[in-house]
N, C-alpha and C positions, 0 to 999 in steps of 0.2 A: 505495498502500499506504498503511495502517497505521502509523507510525512503532512501532519494536519496541526497549524499553528493559528493565534488569533492575533489579529492585527493590533498593537497599542498606540500609536504615532503616526500619521501620515506626516513624510518629513520632505517631499517638493516633487513636486512634479515634472517628466522628463519629455520632453517635446521633441525628442530625437525622432521618435515614431508615432503613426498617425491614431493609434489607439491613446495616446496619451496615458502610459504607463506612468505609473510614481514609483517614488522608495518610499517602502515602508518598513518601519518597525515592530517587531512580532513580541509576544510573549517567552520567547527561546533568548530573546538580546540579543536576535539576527537582525539581519537587514535584506530588505526582499524589492525587487523589481518586479511590480504589481500590475498585470494585466488585470482590469476590468469587466466584469460580467456587462455593465452597464453601458460600456463602449461601443461606438454606432456598428462595429464590425460582430457584436452576438458573442454568441457561449461555440460557434462553433469555432472561431478563431482560438476560444481555448482549450476545446475538444482538439484540436489540429497540433498545440503544444505538449497537448500529453501524450499525444499517441505518437507523433513522430519525434518528438523531446527524448522521451523514454524509449523507443526503440532504435532510436542512437547510440544511448547509451549503453543499450542493451548489445550492438553491436561492437562495445568499444572506440566510440569517438565521441569526443569532449566535449559533453553536453554538463553547462552550469547545475548543477540540483534543482530538482524543482519539487514546490510544496504547493498544499492547498493553504488557504489564506482565507479564513474565515473573519470580517470586515464587518463592523457596525458604524451605520450612515452616520451616526452623532457626531465619528470622529474630523469629519469634514465640514464641522462646522464652521472652525475659525478658519479655513480656506477663504483668503480675500479673489480670486480669482475666481469669477462666476460660471465661468467654463465648465471650471474644473470640483467646482464645487457642486455642480450640479449631476457630475458622473458621479460624485462618490455617493450622492443622493441614492441615484440609483443601483449604488454597487453594494446595497448591504445582503450578508449571505457571505456563498463562498466564490472565491476567487483563486488567480491562480497566480504564484509566485516564482522567480526565480533567484535562486541566491547571487547578493551583488559580490561581482569581483569588484571589491575597491581598486584604484588606481589602476585599471586596466586601460588599453588606448585599444583604440578602431584598428582591425588590422589592412595594409595597405598591401597590396600584392608588390608594390616596387621596392616596397625596402626591407621584404617579407620574405625568405626562404622556402621555400614547401618541396617537402620531395615527393616524390609522381606515387609514391604509395600512398603518403599520407593524400596528396590531391584524388588520387583515383577514387578512393574509398566514401571520400565525400562528395566528388563529381556521382561516384553511382549511390550511393543514399539518397543526393537528392532528386536523381531522375527517377528512382523508385517512386519517392512521396511526390512526385511531380512540383518541387520547391521554385515555384518563379520568384523568389527575391533574395537570389544569393548571387547577385552582380556585381560589376568591376562601379556600378554606382553605389549599391548598397549593398556592404560583401556581407553586412550581419555575419560577424563573427568579431571576437573580439584576443587582445594579445594580454595573457595575465601571468605574468612569470615566466615569460618569455615563452610562452605556449598559447597556442593558437585556441578556442573555444567556440562551439558552435552558438548561435541563441535565435530566436526570434522566428520561430517554423509557425506563424499563424496562417503563413499565404499556402501552405501546404494542404496537399488531398482536398483539392479542387472540388472535385467530385461530390463531395457530401453539400452541397450546394445546389445539386438539381441531382437526387438522388434516380427520378425518374429516365436519368440519361446517363448515371453512374457506369452503366456497363461501356459506355462512347470512349471512357478514359484509359479501360486496363492497356490497351493495346499503343496508346497515344505515346507516339515519340516525344522525347524530352531535347530541348534547343538547347543545347551544350555551349554556343558561341559565345553567349553573352556572361557567362558564369566565371566568376572572380579566381577560378582556377585551372581556367581553362589553357592559361599560358604555362603554368607547370609544367608540362608535359604528365600530366595525370593517365596511373598506368589504372585503368578501367577492367582491363581481360582480369590482371590480377586480383583487382577489389572483386570484383564478381566472380571468381572461382573460391575466395576467399568467405562473403558475406550470403551470395546466394543460398549456400545450404544450412545458415542459419536462421532462415527468416520463413522457420515454418510456421504449422499451426498453431502449436503450441504457445512460441512465443509471442506471437501475433493475437492471442485470447488472452494473454498475461500483461499485455500492453493495453490493449483498449479493455482490459478488465479494471484499469486502473481511473478511468475517466466516472466521474461521481453520475450516480441516477438524474441528478433532476438537473444533468446540462442535455443529458437526453431525451428526458420523455418528451413528451405532447408532439414529437416528430412527426411531421404529414408523410402518411402512407407507412406507420409502423405502430404496430399494438401496445409494445413496451421498449422500455431503454433497451430490456436484453433482444430484441429483436433487431434493433439500429446497430449492438456490437456486433452480431453475428454478420450485419451487411456490412461492415466495416473489414473483419475478417476475409470476408470473402472476398472483398474487389483487390485484398492488399495480394491475397495467395492466390489470384488470378493474375494480376500481375509481377508477382514474382516467378512466378511458373513459365509465363512464354517470355522471355526477356529481350520483346524488338522492339522494346521504346529508347535505346539507346543503337547508335548504329557500330559504336564501337565491340558491342556482345554481339548486337544481331550479327553480323561481319562474320 
């Protein structure tokens, strides 16, 4: 299960992302970058963060620890920014936090060398999950203590925004031309050989099972949260079974 903490203090908004995440202190004395349930992107962004982030961790990729953050909207009363205050008011309940990495720097592919093996694994992982948001303009990677970390996976699993058409995404090719690590000679074939066998049904069920029921209930076309989980497992299992979505692998 994901660690669950209770927010005790809203520290400041982080305006780098469109979802307006915030830095929050919790009752375990930890600091978290929190994405809020009341943001415009809605709960599916949080679902994607959990499934993709924890899948990446299970595959050995460096993803900061995730936690469920219980947030009392009262905490936001003292926030002077009206936009932020409205967001906090709409986000009472369960939100998603990512461990704050103090002193981390934004990843710059021109100043930090990445080995082809690591680049291949990240590219393969992004292709599997359909990550459209790891470009050279917006790498969604941080450098912390000399090591790259993968963050912000809310723009993955875009098939879940239209379940009726989800099957069309199973074999959809991934365009890696704009990927931030495309210039690092990524060894995608080696990554495929190492990672594809790991993405089995048990792993997917375990990862999808980490998503709270309340983020899955009332999904149109599904009778229960468990049915939604089954749909995620089915889609990702089908995608990894026939890997035509990345030219380097298909060839």
